VEXDREN-2710 file (C-alpha; in Angstrom, 1 decimal):
% VEXDREN-2710
k/r/px/py/pz
1/UNK/-15.4/6.5/-0.7
2/UNK/-12.1/6.2/-2.4
3/UNK/-12.1/6.0/-6.2
4/UNK/-9.0/4.7/-7.8
5/UNK/-9.2/5.3/-11.6
6/UNK/-7.5/3.4/-14.2
7/UNK/-8.0/1.1/-17.2
8/UNK/-8.3/-2.7/-17.5
9/UNK/-4.9/-4.1/-18.3
10/UNK/-5.7/-7.8/-18.1
11/UNK/-8.5/-10.2/-17.1
12/UNK/-7.9/-13.6/-15.6
13/UNK/-10.8/-15.7/-14.3
14/UNK/-12.5/-13.7/-11.5
15/UNK/-9.8/-11.0/-11.3
16/UNK/-9.1/-7.9/-13.3
17/UNK/-5.8/-6.0/-13.2
18/UNK/-6.2/-2.3/-13.3
19/UNK/-3.4/0.0/-14.6
20/UNK/-3.5/3.2/-12.5
21/UNK/-2.0/6.3/-14.1
22/UNK/0.3/4.1/-16.2
23/UNK/2.3/3.5/-13.0
24/UNK/1.2/0.4/-11.2
25/UNK/-1.3/-2.5/-11.3
26/UNK/-4.1/-3.1/-8.8
27/UNK/-6.0/-6.4/-8.8
28/UNK/-9.8/-6.1/-8.5
29/UNK/-12.7/-8.6/-8.4
30/UNK/-14.3/-9.1/-11.8
31/UNK/-17.9/-8.5/-10.9
32/UNK/-18.7/-6.5/-14.1
33/UNK/-18.3/-7.3/-17.8
34/UNK/-15.2/-5.5/-18.9
35/UNK/-12.6/-5.8/-21.7
36/UNK/-9.0/-4.8/-21.9
37/UNK/-8.5/-1.1/-22.2
38/UNK/-11.9/-0.2/-20.6
39/UNK/-11.8/2.8/-18.2
40/UNK/-12.8/1.7/-14.7
41/UNK/-12.7/2.8/-11.1
42/UNK/-12.1/0.8/-8.0
43/UNK/-14.2/1.9/-5.0
44/UNK/-13.0/1.2/-1.5
45/UNK/-14.5/2.6/1.7
46/UNK/-12.0/4.4/4.0
47/UNK/-12.9/2.2/7.0
48/UNK/-12.0/-0.9/4.9
49/UNK/-8.5/0.4/4.2
50/UNK/-5.6/-0.4/6.6
51/UNK/-2.1/1.0/6.9
52/UNK/1.0/-1.1/7.3
53/UNK/4.7/-0.4/7.3
54/UNK/5.4/-3.2/4.9
55/UNK/3.6/-5.2/2.2
56/UNK/1.2/-7.8/3.4
57/UNK/-1.1/-10.5/2.0
58/UNK/-3.8/-8.0/1.2
59/UNK/-3.8/-5.6/-1.8
60/UNK/-0.8/-3.4/-0.9
61/UNK/0.1/-0.1/-2.5
62/UNK/3.0/2.1/-1.3
63/UNK/2.2/5.7/-0.4
64/UNK/3.1/8.6/1.8
65/UNK/1.0/10.1/4.6
66/UNK/0.1/13.7/3.6
67/UNK/-2.4/14.3/6.4
68/UNK/-3.1/12.8/9.8
69/UNK/-6.2/14.0/11.6
70/UNK/-7.4/13.0/15.1
71/UNK/-11.2/12.9/15.3
72/UNK/-11.9/11.7/18.8
73/UNK/-12.9/8.0/18.2
74/UNK/-11.1/7.8/14.8
75/UNK/-7.8/8.7/13.1
76/UNK/-8.2/9.8/9.5
77/UNK/-5.2/9.6/7.2
78/UNK/-4.8/10.9/3.6
79/UNK/-2.2/8.8/1.7
80/UNK/-0.8/9.9/-1.6
81/UNK/-0.3/6.8/-3.8
82/UNK/0.5/8.6/-7.0
83/UNK/0.6/12.2/-8.4
84/UNK/-3.1/12.3/-8.9
85/UNK/-4.5/9.8/-6.4
86/UNK/-4.9/10.1/-2.7
87/UNK/-6.5/7.4/-0.5
88/UNK/-8.5/8.2/2.6
89/UNK/-8.1/5.8/5.6
90/UNK/-10.2/5.8/8.7
91/UNK/-8.9/3.8/11.6
92/UNK/-10.7/3.5/14.9
93/UNK/-8.7/4.8/17.9
94/UNK/-7.8/1.9/20.2
95/UNK/-6.3/2.2/23.6
96/UNK/-2.8/0.9/24.0
97/UNK/0.6/2.3/23.6
98/UNK/1.8/-0.3/21.1
99/UNK/-0.7/1.1/18.5
100/UNK/1.3/2.7/15.6
101/UNK/0.3/6.2/14.7
102/UNK/1.5/7.6/11.5
103/UNK/2.7/11.2/10.8
104/UNK/2.9/13.4/7.7
105/UNK/5.8/12.2/5.5
106/UNK/5.7/8.5/6.8
107/UNK/6.0/5.9/4.1
108/UNK/3.3/3.3/4.4
109/UNK/1.3/0.7/2.4
110/UNK/-2.4/1.1/2.0
111/UNK/-4.0/-2.3/2.2
112/UNK/-7.4/-3.8/1.7
113/UNK/-8.9/-7.2/1.1
114/UNK/-9.9/-7.7/-2.5
115/UNK/-13.5/-8.5/-1.7
116/UNK/-13.8/-5.1/0.1
117/UNK/-13.5/-3.3/-3.2
118/UNK/-16.0/-2.7/-6.0
119/UNK/-15.2/-2.4/-9.7
120/UNK/-17.1/0.4/-11.3
121/UNK/-17.4/0.9/-15.1
122/UNK/-17.5/4.4/-16.5
END
């Protein structure tokens, strides 16, 4: 599981904005009682994270591929999104030559649907 650590920057309705390493904001579902400034973590499973070459409608965070590993039925990527945070991505291998495979050094966006993440209090 990926754990993205930060603190609650703002709360609006059912959404919490998490400030990660004082660099960028990530929206999260408000499924816990939190207040502004609380330390929190966002948990996202590697198989629920997707890679794109541009921002999309899901939660999108820019990063750089630091590792790409072929594991038979899966491709596993490690994506650095900040100095201290790396996100693991597991994509199932699919047949077809149009499928984009990323390499070390490629700039990408890690993406997930907001409901696929869990807010954890510390």
